[in-house]
C-alpha positions, 0 to 999 in steps of 0.5 A, a space after each residue: 677348156 675345163 673349169 680346172 684348167 681355166 682356174 689353174 691358168 688364172 692362179 698361174 697368171 695371178 702369181 706371175 703378176 706378183 713376180 712381174 710386179 716385184 721385178 719391176 720395182 725391186 731395184 728402186 727399193 732402198 731399205 734392205 729389209 724391204 728388199 728381203 721381204 720382196 724377194 721372199 714374196 717373189 719366191 712364194 709367187 714363183 713357187 705357186 706358178 711352178 705348182 700350177 704348172 705341175 698340176 696343169 701337166 697332170 691335165 695334159 695342158 701348159 700354163 698360159 703366160 701373161 701377154 707381152 702387152 700386159 707385162 709392158 703395161 705393168 712396167 710402164 704404170 710402175 715407172 710412171 707412178 715412180 717418176 714423181 715419188 719412188 720412196 719405199 712408201 710409194 712402192 709399198 702402196 703400189 704393191 698393196 694396190 696390186 695385191 688387193 686386186 689379186 685378193 679380190 680376184 682370187 676370192 671371186 674365182 674361188 666363189 665362182 668355180 666349183 672345183 672338186 680337185 682338192 689339189 687345185 682348191 688348196 693351191 687357190 687358198 694358198 695364193 689367197 693366204 699368201 696375198 693376205 699375208 703380203 698385205 700385212 707385211 707391206 703395211 710396215 713400209 707405209 
């Protein structure tokens, strides 16, 4: 597998994890403004997934989705953390933890890969910027 395809699959999975994470918790959020923010974040993550898919098609490849076990694990962890406390504050903390992990990982990948396809580099930086913006927005709910 080429570095470009590998990197695009990583971008896809990182953004897909954002979609999954939001889907796992959004029904537990009480404040309407917070729900609106999460829906907006989800739309952006989905847009990044779609763009990664489109670029992968140019390489003659399909995206590699996150496995069922990883999805189930994410859902179970979210539910376990919210058993004791499902306030918007706790949900914001959980989302920030996942988002921080995403920022670290995409930054490591950007630094590790030597991608020359400008379209992929732009998408990777878009994901990183999105994650950083989301952290700033989530801080309002702590």
